C-alpha positions, 0 to 999 in steps of 0.5 A: 537489491533490497525491496520494501513495501507496507500497508497502513493497518487502519482498516481491513486490507482491500483489493487496491492493497493487493494490486499496488503492494502484495501482487507486485511484491510476489512478482518481484520476488520471481523477477529478482530472486536474489533481492532482499524483500522487506515488508513491514506493518507501519502501525506507527503511521496508523496513529495519524487516524486510528486510535483504537489499540485493540483495532490496531493490534487486530489489523496488524495481525490481519495485514500479515495474514492477508499477505501470507494468504496472497503468497508472501512466503515468510521464509522468502520475505522479511516481515516485521512490525515498525513499532518494534524498532525504536530507530524509526522514532530516533531517526525521524527526530533527526531528519525532522530537524533538517526538514523545512516547513515549506518542504512539508507544505508541498505534500498532497495531504496538506494541500488537500486539507488547505483546499478543504479548509481543514489544515488546522484539524490535521495532527502534527503526526499527519503533517510530518508523516512523510518524514517517518515514511522516508525513515522507514525506507532509509533505515534499511538501505532500501533500493526499490519501493513498489508504489502506486502512481499517486504515491510517487511523491513519498519516494521523492520526499525520501530521496530529497531528505536523504540527499540533503543529509548526505550533502551535509554529513557525507554519504549515509543513505541509499537513494531509493527508486520507485517501482510503479505499475502503470497498468494498475496505478489507480484501481477505480471503484463504485464512485469512479475515484480510486479505491481508497480507505480515505474515501470509504469505497473499498472492497475488503478481503473480509467482505462476504459475497452478499456485501460484494454483490451489493457493492458491485450493483452500486457501480454507476453506468451509462444510460445506454440501452442493452442494444447499443454498443458501449465503450469499455474504457469509460465503464468502471465495471470493465475497468475493475473487471479487467484486473482479474482477466487473462489477455484472452478474456480481456479481449473477449470482454472488450468485443462484447462491449463494442458489439450489441446486446451486452447489458450492464447487469450481465457485465456486473454479474461477470465482475462478481463471478471473477472477484469471487473466484479471485478472493475465495482461495485467499480467504480460505488460506486466511482462515488457516493462519492463526493469530498466534503464528503471526505474533510469533513471526513478528517477534522472531523477526524483530531482532534482525530489523532492530540490528539493521536499523540500529546500525544506521542510527548509530552511523547517523549519530556519529556524523551529527556528533550525538555519539562522541 
């Protein structure tokens, strides 16, 4: 079994990244102690929307530091940089030539752009990024990929593309399976939409307490009075808070919502307390990890990733007669 995960290094890592990628990654390592766990920095994907070379370098390093601070053991998890491996670009070219336009036009990002009338403003890299993402998965014979509910399409694309190649040239690629955590499939935030870099509504691990408190205060709530009972399931404050609660704490908070005399001010203060308790140890660990350590770690792991990916590319090249 080989598990693979990633986070696009465009902005600071936020809590949604933790719940859909890092926390499941750590948990899966205990569930499947003998599995290979690959976690890469997809800085080639970052170019679709981020063109600051200094920023990409900084965020690449910060992604690894946050992962380590959250409990990713560099001896147990294989961490590498996508851009160090030329095979990602090589296989992307091959699979792009086998993939039809109509197939790519089904992707959510492109449909959203059409709905907004901005489809001519997206780059070719943005349009074809699901192919590169499929390559990221298929190069390493990945069997399982942790994703959010709204990202299952990426795995379906990878499976469809792999199956098409296998049908044409013989068994080559493993068909990956998605691992979806239904209970945290979407992490809501201030505006009720999912927490997303695209919506600029994230809670970053590098936010100060003052910034965190300000963001929490901006979460909209119902106009019910303090005396009225409240439905926790329709309250964004509760839906965020429950991510940080034990079952016992969750049950107690739900009872407070459904009884009288819980103010949204108190609910937000409780959320702030829980977030700070959660983030402080991670932030403290983050500060102890040097940039130099991360750079050396990525350099050390690059040859192993290169060897695995190169072997897969050579297999593909032989089957399509690129290699005589």
